[in-house]
PDB file with one MODEL, atoms N, CA, C and O in Angstrom:
MODEL        1
ATOM      1  N   MET A   1     -11.408  13.646 -23.764  1.00  0.00           N
ATOM      2  CA  MET A   1     -10.681  13.117 -22.641  1.00  0.00           C
ATOM      3  C   MET A   1      -9.357  13.873 -22.534  1.00  0.00           C
ATOM      4  O   MET A   1      -8.653  14.063 -23.525  1.00  0.00           O
ATOM      5  N   SER A   2      -9.041  14.291 -21.338  1.00  0.00           N
ATOM      6  CA  SER A   2      -7.835  15.098 -21.160  1.00  0.00           C
ATOM      7  C   SER A   2      -6.592  14.210 -21.080  1.00  0.00           C
ATOM      8  O   SER A   2      -6.648  13.032 -20.729  1.00  0.00           O
ATOM      9  N   VAL A   3      -5.496  14.827 -21.416  1.00  0.00           N
ATOM     10  CA  VAL A   3      -4.215  14.123 -21.351  1.00  0.00           C
ATOM     11  C   VAL A   3      -3.882  13.807 -19.895  1.00  0.00           C
ATOM     12  O   VAL A   3      -3.311  12.757 -19.600  1.00  0.00           O
ATOM     13  N   HIS A   4      -4.234  14.703 -19.000  1.00  0.00           N
ATOM     14  CA  HIS A   4      -3.968  14.475 -17.576  1.00  0.00           C
ATOM     15  C   HIS A   4      -4.680  13.215 -17.086  1.00  0.00           C
ATOM     16  O   HIS A   4      -4.094  12.409 -16.362  1.00  0.00           O
ATOM     17  N   PHE A   5      -5.937  13.047 -17.479  1.00  0.00           N
ATOM     18  CA  PHE A   5      -6.691  11.859 -17.080  1.00  0.00           C
ATOM     19  C   PHE A   5      -6.031  10.596 -17.612  1.00  0.00           C
ATOM     20  O   PHE A   5      -5.902   9.609 -16.888  1.00  0.00           O
ATOM     21  N   LEU A   6      -5.615  10.621 -18.869  1.00  0.00           N
ATOM     22  CA  LEU A   6      -4.951   9.445 -19.446  1.00  0.00           C
ATOM     23  C   LEU A   6      -3.626   9.159 -18.746  1.00  0.00           C
ATOM     24  O   LEU A   6      -3.243   7.998 -18.600  1.00  0.00           O
ATOM     25  N   ASN A   7      -2.926  10.198 -18.316  1.00  0.00           N
ATOM     26  CA  ASN A   7      -1.685   9.993 -17.573  1.00  0.00           C
ATOM     27  C   ASN A   7      -1.962   9.322 -16.227  1.00  0.00           C
ATOM     28  O   ASN A   7      -1.196   8.461 -15.795  1.00  0.00           O
ATOM     29  N   VAL A   8      -3.049   9.712 -15.566  1.00  0.00           N
ATOM     30  CA  VAL A   8      -3.422   9.086 -14.295  1.00  0.00           C
ATOM     31  C   VAL A   8      -3.788   7.621 -14.527  1.00  0.00           C
ATOM     32  O   VAL A   8      -3.387   6.750 -13.755  1.00  0.00           O
ATOM     33  N   VAL A   9      -4.541   7.349 -15.581  1.00  0.00           N
ATOM     34  CA  VAL A   9      -4.902   5.959 -15.907  1.00  0.00           C
ATOM     35  C   VAL A   9      -3.647   5.157 -16.219  1.00  0.00           C
ATOM     36  O   VAL A   9      -3.507   4.020 -15.769  1.00  0.00           O
ATOM     37  N   TRP A  10      -2.739   5.739 -16.982  1.00  0.00           N
ATOM     38  CA  TRP A  10      -1.488   5.048 -17.319  1.00  0.00           C
ATOM     39  C   TRP A  10      -0.692   4.740 -16.060  1.00  0.00           C
ATOM     40  O   TRP A  10      -0.136   3.650 -15.924  1.00  0.00           O
ATOM     41  N   LEU A  11      -0.635   5.700 -15.136  1.00  0.00           N
ATOM     42  CA  LEU A  11       0.086   5.475 -13.885  1.00  0.00           C
ATOM     43  C   LEU A  11      -0.575   4.354 -13.074  1.00  0.00           C
ATOM     44  O   LEU A  11       0.120   3.523 -12.490  1.00  0.00           O
ATOM     45  N   ALA A  12      -1.900   4.329 -13.035  1.00  0.00           N
ATOM     46  CA  ALA A  12      -2.614   3.260 -12.336  1.00  0.00           C
ATOM     47  C   ALA A  12      -2.310   1.907 -12.972  1.00  0.00           C
ATOM     48  O   ALA A  12      -2.144   0.914 -12.264  1.00  0.00           O
ATOM     49  N   LEU A  13      -2.238   1.861 -14.290  1.00  0.00           N
ATOM     50  CA  LEU A  13      -1.903   0.609 -14.980  1.00  0.00           C
ATOM     51  C   LEU A  13      -0.486   0.155 -14.637  1.00  0.00           C
ATOM     52  O   LEU A  13      -0.244  -1.040 -14.466  1.00  0.00           O
ATOM     53  N   MET A  14       0.441   1.091 -14.536  1.00  0.00           N
ATOM     54  CA  MET A  14       1.819   0.736 -14.187  1.00  0.00           C
ATOM     55  C   MET A  14       1.900   0.215 -12.754  1.00  0.00           C
ATOM     56  O   MET A  14       2.596  -0.766 -12.491  1.00  0.00           O
ATOM     57  N   VAL A  15       1.198   0.861 -11.832  1.00  0.00           N
ATOM     58  CA  VAL A  15       1.193   0.399 -10.436  1.00  0.00           C
ATOM     59  C   VAL A  15       0.577  -0.999 -10.352  1.00  0.00           C
ATOM     60  O   VAL A  15       1.093  -1.863  -9.643  1.00  0.00           O
ATOM     61  N   ALA A  16      -0.515  -1.220 -11.066  1.00  0.00           N
ATOM     62  CA  ALA A  16      -1.156  -2.537 -11.064  1.00  0.00           C
ATOM     63  C   ALA A  16      -0.237  -3.597 -11.658  1.00  0.00           C
ATOM     64  O   ALA A  16      -0.202  -4.730 -11.178  1.00  0.00           O
ATOM     65  N   THR A  17       0.500  -3.238 -12.692  1.00  0.00           N
ATOM     66  CA  THR A  17       1.445  -4.180 -13.298  1.00  0.00           C
ATOM     67  C   THR A  17       2.540  -4.568 -12.319  1.00  0.00           C
ATOM     68  O   THR A  17       2.867  -5.747 -12.190  1.00  0.00           O
ATOM     69  N   VAL A  18       3.108  -3.593 -11.633  1.00  0.00           N
ATOM     70  CA  VAL A  18       4.154  -3.870 -10.645  1.00  0.00           C
ATOM     71  C   VAL A  18       3.586  -4.717  -9.509  1.00  0.00           C
ATOM     72  O   VAL A  18       4.249  -5.639  -9.032  1.00  0.00           O
ATOM     73  N   LEU A  19       2.373  -4.413  -9.076  1.00  0.00           N
ATOM     74  CA  LEU A  19       1.747  -5.182  -8.005  1.00  0.00           C
ATOM     75  C   LEU A  19       1.554  -6.638  -8.406  1.00  0.00           C
ATOM     76  O   LEU A  19       1.858  -7.535  -7.620  1.00  0.00           O
ATOM     77  N   THR A  20       1.057  -6.887  -9.606  1.00  0.00           N
ATOM     78  CA  THR A  20       0.875  -8.278 -10.040  1.00  0.00           C
ATOM     79  C   THR A  20       2.225  -8.981 -10.218  1.00  0.00           C
ATOM     80  O   THR A  20       2.343 -10.179  -9.962  1.00  0.00           O
ATOM     81  N   TRP A  21       3.219  -8.245 -10.649  1.00  0.00           N
ATOM     82  CA  TRP A  21       4.558  -8.831 -10.786  1.00  0.00           C
ATOM     83  C   TRP A  21       5.101  -9.236  -9.417  1.00  0.00           C
ATOM     84  O   TRP A  21       5.677 -10.313  -9.265  1.00  0.00           O
ATOM     85  N   LEU A  22       4.914  -8.361  -8.417  1.00  0.00           N
ATOM     86  CA  LEU A  22       5.390  -8.678  -7.070  1.00  0.00           C
ATOM     87  C   LEU A  22       4.656  -9.880  -6.484  1.00  0.00           C
ATOM     88  O   LEU A  22       5.263 -10.714  -5.813  1.00  0.00           O
ATOM     89  N   ILE A  23       3.371  -9.970  -6.732  1.00  0.00           N
ATOM     90  CA  ILE A  23       2.606 -11.132  -6.255  1.00  0.00           C
ATOM     91  C   ILE A  23       3.122 -12.397  -6.921  1.00  0.00           C
ATOM     92  O   ILE A  23       3.291 -13.421  -6.259  1.00  0.00           O
ATOM     93  N   GLY A  24       3.374 -12.341  -8.217  1.00  0.00           N
ATOM     94  CA  GLY A  24       3.904 -13.500  -8.931  1.00  0.00           C
ATOM     95  C   GLY A  24       5.306 -13.862  -8.493  1.00  0.00           C
ATOM     96  O   GLY A  24       5.652 -15.041  -8.419  1.00  0.00           O
ATOM     97  N   LYS A  25       6.113 -12.860  -8.201  1.00  0.00           N
ATOM     98  CA  LYS A  25       7.498 -13.081  -7.783  1.00  0.00           C
ATOM     99  C   LYS A  25       7.561 -13.742  -6.410  1.00  0.00           C
ATOM    100  O   LYS A  25       8.529 -14.435  -6.098  1.00  0.00           O
ATOM    101  N   ALA A  26       6.528 -13.529  -5.583  1.00  0.00           N
ATOM    102  CA  ALA A  26       6.510 -14.128  -4.248  1.00  0.00           C
ATOM    103  C   ALA A  26       6.491 -15.651  -4.332  1.00  0.00           C
ATOM    104  O   ALA A  26       6.970 -16.325  -3.420  1.00  0.00           O
ATOM    105  N   GLY A  27       5.942 -16.199  -5.414  1.00  0.00           N
ATOM    106  CA  GLY A  27       5.986 -17.637  -5.641  1.00  0.00           C
ATOM    107  C   GLY A  27       5.095 -18.456  -4.738  1.00  0.00           C
ATOM    108  O   GLY A  27       5.353 -19.640  -4.522  1.00  0.00           O
ATOM    109  N   GLN A  28       4.043 -17.841  -4.203  1.00  0.00           N
ATOM    110  CA  GLN A  28       3.108 -18.566  -3.349  1.00  0.00           C
ATOM    111  C   GLN A  28       1.750 -18.590  -4.036  1.00  0.00           C
ATOM    112  O   GLN A  28       0.925 -17.705  -3.804  1.00  0.00           O
ATOM    113  N   PRO A  29       1.508 -19.587  -4.875  1.00  0.00           N
ATOM    114  CA  PRO A  29       0.268 -19.604  -5.672  1.00  0.00           C
ATOM    115  C   PRO A  29      -0.957 -20.015  -4.860  1.00  0.00           C
ATOM    116  O   PRO A  29      -1.585 -21.034  -5.150  1.00  0.00           O
ATOM    117  N   ARG A  30      -1.296 -19.224  -3.844  1.00  0.00           N
ATOM    118  CA  ARG A  30      -2.504 -19.497  -3.070  1.00  0.00           C
ATOM    119  C   ARG A  30      -3.714 -19.009  -3.851  1.00  0.00           C
ATOM    120  O   ARG A  30      -3.616 -18.035  -4.597  1.00  0.00           O
ATOM    121  N   PRO A  31      -4.838 -19.665  -3.690  1.00  0.00           N
ATOM    122  CA  PRO A  31      -6.049 -19.277  -4.439  1.00  0.00           C
ATOM    123  C   PRO A  31      -6.441 -17.808  -4.246  1.00  0.00           C
ATOM    124  O   PRO A  31      -6.895 -17.165  -5.192  1.00  0.00           O
ATOM    125  N   ALA A  32      -6.274 -17.278  -3.045  1.00  0.00           N
ATOM    126  CA  ALA A  32      -6.634 -15.875  -2.813  1.00  0.00           C
ATOM    127  C   ALA A  32      -5.738 -14.933  -3.621  1.00  0.00           C
ATOM    128  O   ALA A  32      -6.210 -13.924  -4.144  1.00  0.00           O
ATOM    129  N   LEU A  33      -4.459 -15.258  -3.722  1.00  0.00           N
ATOM    130  CA  LEU A  33      -3.552 -14.420  -4.498  1.00  0.00           C
ATOM    131  C   LEU A  33      -3.825 -14.540  -5.995  1.00  0.00           C
ATOM    132  O   LEU A  33      -3.725 -13.559  -6.732  1.00  0.00           O
ATOM    133  N   ILE A  34      -4.165 -15.734  -6.433  1.00  0.00           N
ATOM    134  CA  ILE A  34      -4.518 -15.925  -7.841  1.00  0.00           C
ATOM    135  C   ILE A  34      -5.767 -15.109  -8.168  1.00  0.00           C
ATOM    136  O   ILE A  34      -5.836 -14.461  -9.212  1.00  0.00           O
ATOM    137  N   ALA A  35      -6.745 -15.146  -7.275  1.00  0.00           N
ATOM    138  CA  ALA A  35      -7.969 -14.361  -7.482  1.00  0.00           C
ATOM    139  C   ALA A  35      -7.649 -12.871  -7.506  1.00  0.00           C
ATOM    140  O   ALA A  35      -8.215 -12.133  -8.312  1.00  0.00           O
ATOM    141  N   LEU A  36      -6.753 -12.422  -6.635  1.00  0.00           N
ATOM    142  CA  LEU A  36      -6.359 -11.006  -6.614  1.00  0.00           C
ATOM    143  C   LEU A  36      -5.697 -10.601  -7.919  1.00  0.00           C
ATOM    144  O   LEU A  36      -5.987  -9.531  -8.454  1.00  0.00           O
ATOM    145  N   VAL A  37      -4.822 -11.431  -8.433  1.00  0.00           N
ATOM    146  CA  VAL A  37      -4.167 -11.133  -9.710  1.00  0.00           C
ATOM    147  C   VAL A  37      -5.199 -11.063 -10.837  1.00  0.00           C
ATOM    148  O   VAL A  37      -5.112 -10.191 -11.701  1.00  0.00           O
ATOM    149  N   LEU A  38      -6.161 -11.961 -10.833  1.00  0.00           N
ATOM    150  CA  LEU A  38      -7.197 -11.937 -11.876  1.00  0.00           C
ATOM    151  C   LEU A  38      -8.086 -10.701 -11.758  1.00  0.00           C
ATOM    152  O   LEU A  38      -8.489 -10.132 -12.773  1.00  0.00           O
ATOM    153  N   VAL A  39      -8.394 -10.285 -10.540  1.00  0.00           N
ATOM    154  CA  VAL A  39      -9.193  -9.064 -10.353  1.00  0.00           C
ATOM    155  C   VAL A  39      -8.417  -7.844 -10.829  1.00  0.00           C
ATOM    156  O   VAL A  39      -8.975  -6.977 -11.501  1.00  0.00           O
ATOM    157  N   ILE A  40      -7.144  -7.771 -10.488  1.00  0.00           N
ATOM    158  CA  ILE A  40      -6.312  -6.660 -10.956  1.00  0.00           C
ATOM    159  C   ILE A  40      -6.221  -6.682 -12.476  1.00  0.00           C
ATOM    160  O   ILE A  40      -6.275  -5.632 -13.116  1.00  0.00           O
ATOM    161  N   SER A  41      -6.084  -7.861 -13.052  1.00  0.00           N
ATOM    162  CA  SER A  41      -6.030  -7.980 -14.515  1.00  0.00           C
ATOM    163  C   SER A  41      -7.335  -7.525 -15.154  1.00  0.00           C
ATOM    164  O   SER A  41      -7.328  -6.882 -16.203  1.00  0.00           O
ATOM    165  N   ALA A  42      -8.451  -7.859 -14.519  1.00  0.00           N
ATOM    166  CA  ALA A  42      -9.752  -7.419 -15.041  1.00  0.00           C
ATOM    167  C   ALA A  42      -9.864  -5.899 -14.997  1.00  0.00           C
ATOM    168  O   ALA A  42     -10.346  -5.283 -15.947  1.00  0.00           O
ATOM    169  N   LEU A  43      -9.427  -5.301 -13.908  1.00  0.00           N
ATOM    170  CA  LEU A  43      -9.462  -3.839 -13.808  1.00  0.00           C
ATOM    171  C   LEU A  43      -8.547  -3.182 -14.846  1.00  0.00           C
ATOM    172  O   LEU A  43      -8.904  -2.173 -15.456  1.00  0.00           O
ATOM    173  N   LYS A  44      -7.372  -3.767 -15.033  1.00  0.00           N
ATOM    174  CA  LYS A  44      -6.462  -3.237 -16.058  1.00  0.00           C
ATOM    175  C   LYS A  44      -7.087  -3.342 -17.446  1.00  0.00           C
ATOM    176  O   LYS A  44      -7.027  -2.396 -18.232  1.00  0.00           O
ATOM    177  N   GLY A  45      -7.678  -4.480 -17.741  1.00  0.00           N
ATOM    178  CA  GLY A  45      -8.317  -4.656 -19.045  1.00  0.00           C
ATOM    179  C   GLY A  45      -9.456  -3.685 -19.252  1.00  0.00           C
ATOM    180  O   GLY A  45      -9.619  -3.131 -20.339  1.00  0.00           O
ATOM    181  N   TRP A  46     -10.253  -3.473 -18.200  1.00  0.00           N
ATOM    182  CA  TRP A  46     -11.363  -2.528 -18.285  1.00  0.00           C
ATOM    183  C   TRP A  46     -10.861  -1.118 -18.555  1.00  0.00           C
ATOM    184  O   TRP A  46     -11.432  -0.409 -19.384  1.00  0.00           O
ATOM    185  N   LEU A  47      -9.791  -0.696 -17.861  1.00  0.00           N
ATOM    186  CA  LEU A  47      -9.235   0.637 -18.094  1.00  0.00           C
ATOM    187  C   LEU A  47      -8.699   0.778 -19.517  1.00  0.00           C
ATOM    188  O   LEU A  47      -8.879   1.816 -20.153  1.00  0.00           O
ATOM    189  N   ILE A  48      -8.054  -0.252 -20.002  1.00  0.00           N
ATOM    190  CA  ILE A  48      -7.517  -0.197 -21.366  1.00  0.00           C
ATOM    191  C   ILE A  48      -8.648  -0.111 -22.381  1.00  0.00           C
ATOM    192  O   ILE A  48      -8.595   0.694 -23.311  1.00  0.00           O
ATOM    193  N   ILE A  49      -9.670  -0.942 -22.202  1.00  0.00           N
ATOM    194  CA  ILE A  49     -10.796  -0.943 -23.137  1.00  0.00           C
ATOM    195  C   ILE A  49     -11.520   0.399 -23.106  1.00  0.00           C
ATOM    196  O   ILE A  49     -11.812   0.971 -24.155  1.00  0.00           O
ATOM    197  N   GLU A  50     -11.807   0.897 -21.919  1.00  0.00           N
ATOM    198  CA  GLU A  50     -12.587   2.125 -21.794  1.00  0.00           C
ATOM    199  C   GLU A  50     -11.815   3.365 -22.237  1.00  0.00           C
ATOM    200  O   GLU A  50     -12.367   4.221 -22.928  1.00  0.00           O
ATOM    201  N   ASP A  51     -10.541   3.471 -21.847  1.00  0.00           N
ATOM    202  CA  ASP A  51      -9.820   4.718 -22.045  1.00  0.00           C
ATOM    203  C   ASP A  51      -8.824   4.690 -23.194  1.00  0.00           C
ATOM    204  O   ASP A  51      -8.829   5.600 -24.023  1.00  0.00           O
ATOM    205  N   PHE A  52      -7.984   3.687 -23.269  1.00  0.00           N
ATOM    206  CA  PHE A  52      -6.975   3.685 -24.313  1.00  0.00           C
ATOM    207  C   PHE A  52      -7.514   3.213 -25.658  1.00  0.00           C
ATOM    208  O   PHE A  52      -6.993   3.591 -26.707  1.00  0.00           O
ATOM    209  N   MET A  53      -8.548   2.393 -25.627  1.00  0.00           N
ATOM    210  CA  MET A  53      -9.204   2.011 -26.875  1.00  0.00           C
ATOM    211  C   MET A  53     -10.333   2.981 -27.213  1.00  0.00           C
ATOM    212  O   MET A  53     -10.981   2.862 -28.253  1.00  0.00           O
ATOM    213  N   ALA A  54     -10.556   3.942 -26.318  1.00  0.00           N
ATOM    214  CA  ALA A  54     -11.538   5.022 -26.509  1.00  0.00           C
ATOM    215  C   ALA A  54     -12.951   4.491 -26.733  1.00  0.00           C
ATOM    216  O   ALA A  54     -13.681   4.989 -27.590  1.00  0.00           O
ATOM    217  N   LEU A  55     -13.328   3.482 -25.958  1.00  0.00           N
ATOM    218  CA  LEU A  55     -14.671   2.926 -26.091  1.00  0.00           C
ATOM    219  C   LEU A  55     -15.620   3.431 -25.010  1.00  0.00           C
ATOM    220  O   LEU A  55     -16.758   2.969 -24.931  1.00  0.00           O
ATOM    221  N   ARG A  56     -15.182   4.357 -24.188  1.00  0.00           N
ATOM    222  CA  ARG A  56     -16.010   4.857 -23.099  1.00  0.00           C
ATOM    223  C   ARG A  56     -17.277   5.531 -23.606  1.00  0.00           C
ATOM    224  O   ARG A  56     -18.317   5.449 -22.953  1.00  0.00           O
ATOM    225  N   ARG A  57     -17.213   6.191 -24.747  1.00  0.00           N
ATOM    226  CA  ARG A  57     -18.355   6.956 -25.247  1.00  0.00           C
ATOM    227  C   ARG A  57     -19.023   6.326 -26.471  1.00  0.00           C
ATOM    228  O   ARG A  57     -19.776   6.996 -27.178  1.00  0.00           O
ATOM    229  N   VAL A  58     -18.758   5.070 -26.719  1.00  0.00           N
ATOM    230  CA  VAL A  58     -19.415   4.405 -27.850  1.00  0.00           C
ATOM    231  C   VAL A  58     -20.609   3.613 -27.342  1.00  0.00           C
ATOM    232  O   VAL A  58     -20.846   3.524 -26.137  1.00  0.00           O
ATOM    233  N   ARG A  59     -21.347   3.045 -28.268  1.00  0.00           N
ATOM    234  CA  ARG A  59     -22.537   2.276 -27.907  1.00  0.00           C
ATOM    235  C   ARG A  59     -22.170   1.085 -27.028  1.00  0.00           C
ATOM    236  O   ARG A  59     -21.083   0.515 -27.129  1.00  0.00           O
ATOM    237  N   LEU A  60     -23.100   0.740 -26.180  1.00  0.00           N
ATOM    238  CA  LEU A  60     -22.884  -0.350 -25.235  1.00  0.00           C
ATOM    239  C   LEU A  60     -22.566  -1.664 -25.941  1.00  0.00           C
ATOM    240  O   LEU A  60     -21.826  -2.487 -25.401  1.00  0.00           O
ATOM    241  N   PHE A  61     -23.101  -1.872 -27.120  1.00  0.00           N
ATOM    242  CA  PHE A  61     -22.872  -3.106 -27.867  1.00  0.00           C
ATOM    243  C   PHE A  61     -21.378  -3.367 -28.060  1.00  0.00           C
ATOM    244  O   PHE A  61     -20.910  -4.478 -27.812  1.00  0.00           O
ATOM    245  N   TRP A  62     -20.631  -2.361 -28.497  1.00  0.00           N
ATOM    246  CA  TRP A  62     -19.207  -2.549 -28.771  1.00  0.00           C
ATOM    247  C   TRP A  62     -18.411  -2.723 -27.481  1.00  0.00           C
ATOM    248  O   TRP A  62     -17.480  -3.526 -27.419  1.00  0.00           O
ATOM    249  N   ARG A  63     -18.781  -1.975 -26.467  1.00  0.00           N
ATOM    250  CA  ARG A  63     -18.103  -2.141 -25.183  1.00  0.00           C
ATOM    251  C   ARG A  63     -18.385  -3.522 -24.606  1.00  0.00           C
ATOM    252  O   ARG A  63     -17.499  -4.151 -24.028  1.00  0.00           O
ATOM    253  N   ALA A  64     -19.626  -3.994 -24.762  1.00  0.00           N
ATOM    254  CA  ALA A  64     -19.993  -5.317 -24.237  1.00  0.00           C
ATOM    255  C   ALA A  64     -19.211  -6.421 -24.940  1.00  0.00           C
ATOM    256  O   ALA A  64     -18.812  -7.396 -24.303  1.00  0.00           O
ATOM    257  N   ILE A  65     -18.992  -6.281 -26.221  1.00  0.00           N
ATOM    258  CA  ILE A  65     -18.191  -7.284 -26.945  1.00  0.00           C
ATOM    259  C   ILE A  65     -16.786  -7.364 -26.356  1.00  0.00           C
ATOM    260  O   ILE A  65     -16.291  -8.456 -26.074  1.00  0.00           O
ATOM    261  N   MET A  66     -16.151  -6.226 -26.171  1.00  0.00           N
ATOM    262  CA  MET A  66     -14.779  -6.218 -25.661  1.00  0.00           C
ATOM    263  C   MET A  66     -14.714  -6.665 -24.197  1.00  0.00           C
ATOM    264  O   MET A  66     -13.839  -7.444 -23.820  1.00  0.00           O
ATOM    265  N   LEU A  67     -15.642  -6.170 -23.380  1.00  0.00           N
ATOM    266  CA  LEU A  67     -15.635  -6.567 -21.978  1.00  0.00           C
ATOM    267  C   LEU A  67     -16.026  -8.038 -21.818  1.00  0.00           C
ATOM    268  O   LEU A  67     -15.525  -8.721 -20.924  1.00  0.00           O
ATOM    269  N   GLY A  68     -16.914  -8.521 -22.675  1.00  0.00           N
ATOM    270  CA  GLY A  68     -17.272  -9.938 -22.657  1.00  0.00           C
ATOM    271  C   GLY A  68     -16.084 -10.818 -23.011  1.00  0.00           C
ATOM    272  O   GLY A  68     -15.864 -11.859 -22.391  1.00  0.00           O
ATOM    273  N   TRP A  69     -15.320 -10.394 -24.014  1.00  0.00           N
ATOM    274  CA  TRP A  69     -14.107 -11.140 -24.383  1.00  0.00           C
ATOM    275  C   TRP A  69     -13.133 -11.171 -23.211  1.00  0.00           C
ATOM    276  O   TRP A  69     -12.536 -12.208 -22.924  1.00  0.00           O
ATOM    277  N   LEU A  70     -12.971 -10.039 -22.535  1.00  0.00           N
ATOM    278  CA  LEU A  70     -12.071  -9.970 -21.383  1.00  0.00           C
ATOM    279  C   LEU A  70     -12.539 -10.916 -20.277  1.00  0.00           C
ATOM    280  O   LEU A  70     -11.741 -11.676 -19.729  1.00  0.00           O
ATOM    281  N   MET A  71     -13.823 -10.869 -19.952  1.00  0.00           N
ATOM    282  CA  MET A  71     -14.357 -11.724 -18.887  1.00  0.00           C
ATOM    283  C   MET A  71     -14.268 -13.206 -19.258  1.00  0.00           C
ATOM    284  O   MET A  71     -13.972 -14.041 -18.404  1.00  0.00           O
ATOM    285  N   LEU A  72     -14.523 -13.535 -20.524  1.00  0.00           N
ATOM    286  CA  LEU A  72     -14.402 -14.917 -20.974  1.00  0.00           C
ATOM    287  C   LEU A  72     -12.957 -15.410 -20.841  1.00  0.00           C
ATOM    288  O   LEU A  72     -12.718 -16.527 -20.380  1.00  0.00           O
ATOM    289  N   THR A  73     -12.025 -14.597 -21.235  1.00  0.00           N
ATOM    290  CA  THR A  73     -10.609 -14.961 -21.131  1.00  0.00           C
ATOM    291  C   THR A  73     -10.211 -15.197 -19.678  1.00  0.00           C
ATOM    292  O   THR A  73      -9.565 -16.195 -19.360  1.00  0.00           O
ATOM    293  N   LEU A  74     -10.600 -14.274 -18.798  1.00  0.00           N
ATOM    294  CA  LEU A  74     -10.263 -14.431 -17.383  1.00  0.00           C
ATOM    295  C   LEU A  74     -10.960 -15.643 -16.769  1.00  0.00           C
ATOM    296  O   LEU A  74     -10.381 -16.334 -15.931  1.00  0.00           O
ATOM    297  N   ALA A  75     -12.196 -15.903 -17.182  1.00  0.00           N
ATOM    298  CA  ALA A  75     -12.913 -17.075 -16.676  1.00  0.00           C
ATOM    299  C   ALA A  75     -12.232 -18.367 -17.116  1.00  0.00           C
ATOM    300  O   ALA A  75     -12.153 -19.319 -16.340  1.00  0.00           O
ATOM    301  N   LEU A  76     -11.744 -18.410 -18.348  1.00  0.00           N
ATOM    302  CA  LEU A  76     -11.043 -19.606 -18.820  1.00  0.00           C
ATOM    303  C   LEU A  76      -9.723 -19.808 -18.083  1.00  0.00           C
ATOM    304  O   LEU A  76      -9.339 -20.942 -17.795  1.00  0.00           O
ATOM    305  N   ILE A  77      -9.034 -18.726 -17.782  1.00  0.00           N
ATOM    306  CA  ILE A  77      -7.799 -18.831 -16.987  1.00  0.00           C
ATOM    307  C   ILE A  77      -8.117 -19.361 -15.598  1.00  0.00           C
ATOM    308  O   ILE A  77      -7.422 -20.239 -15.088  1.00  0.00           O
ATOM    309  N   LEU A  78      -9.169 -18.826 -14.984  1.00  0.00           N
ATOM    310  CA  LEU A  78      -9.565 -19.288 -13.660  1.00  0.00           C
ATOM    311  C   LEU A  78      -9.979 -20.757 -13.696  1.00  0.00           C
ATOM    312  O   LEU A  78      -9.634 -21.515 -12.790  1.00  0.00           O
ATOM    313  N   LEU A  79     -10.703 -21.161 -14.714  1.00  0.00           N
ATOM    314  CA  LEU A  79     -11.105 -22.559 -14.856  1.00  0.00           C
ATOM    315  C   LEU A  79      -9.882 -23.467 -15.013  1.00  0.00           C
ATOM    316  O   LEU A  79      -9.816 -24.526 -14.389  1.00  0.00           O
ATOM    317  N   ALA A  80      -8.933 -23.069 -15.825  1.00  0.00           N
ATOM    318  CA  ALA A  80      -7.714 -23.867 -16.008  1.00  0.00           C
ATOM    319  C   ALA A  80      -6.948 -23.985 -14.693  1.00  0.00           C
ATOM    320  O   ALA A  80      -6.420 -25.051 -14.375  1.00  0.00           O
ATOM    321  N   TYR A  81      -6.888 -22.906 -13.936  1.00  0.00           N
ATOM    322  CA  TYR A  81      -6.209 -22.963 -12.631  1.00  0.00           C
ATOM    323  C   TYR A  81      -6.945 -23.905 -11.686  1.00  0.00           C
ATOM    324  O   TYR A  81      -6.326 -24.727 -11.010  1.00  0.00           O
ATOM    325  N   TRP A  82      -8.279 -23.781 -11.644  1.00  0.00           N
ATOM    326  CA  TRP A  82      -9.074 -24.602 -10.751  1.00  0.00           C
ATOM    327  C   TRP A  82      -8.949 -26.085 -11.108  1.00  0.00           C
ATOM    328  O   TRP A  82      -8.818 -26.929 -10.221  1.00  0.00           O
ATOM    329  N   LEU A  83      -8.989 -26.400 -12.407  1.00  0.00           N
ATOM    330  CA  LEU A  83      -8.841 -27.794 -12.816  1.00  0.00           C
ATOM    331  C   LEU A  83      -7.437 -28.325 -12.534  1.00  0.00           C
ATOM    332  O   LEU A  83      -7.254 -29.522 -12.312  1.00  0.00           O
ATOM    333  N   GLY A  84      -6.452 -27.434 -12.545  1.00  0.00           N
ATOM    334  CA  GLY A  84      -5.091 -27.833 -12.244  1.00  0.00           C
ATOM    335  C   GLY A  84      -4.887 -28.162 -10.768  1.00  0.00           C
ATOM    336  O   GLY A  84      -3.945 -28.871 -10.414  1.00  0.00           O
ATOM    337  N   LEU A  85      -5.751 -27.659  -9.920  1.00  0.00           N
ATOM    338  CA  LEU A  85      -5.634 -27.945  -8.490  1.00  0.00           C
ATOM    339  C   LEU A  85      -6.109 -29.344  -8.144  1.00  0.00           C
ATOM    340  O   LEU A  85      -5.757 -29.880  -7.094  1.00  0.00           O
ATOM    341  N   ARG A  86      -6.902 -29.936  -9.015  1.00  0.00           N
ATOM    342  CA  ARG A  86      -7.494 -31.236  -8.730  1.00  0.00           C
ATOM    343  C   ARG A  86      -6.529 -32.366  -8.888  1.00  0.00           C
ATOM    344  O   ARG A  86      -6.893 -33.523  -8.678  1.00  0.00           O
TER     345      ARG A  86
ENDMDL
END
């Protein structure tokens, strides 16, 4: 993996971080915005797992464990938010 590619991924992660911060700073916790933040978080987690943890070229089993943990965490956050709306 080239350093240039990792720099592009790092820049994408920084832009996504600023975007989620701006959404949170707006202070309007609408369900669509919460879903957008969770989708951005999922993409950030996927990029970190695949590129910075260097799991892109390993067996699917190890990637599935990490991506499954990420999806489970995000699903629990979404569930907690949904139950909080009731």
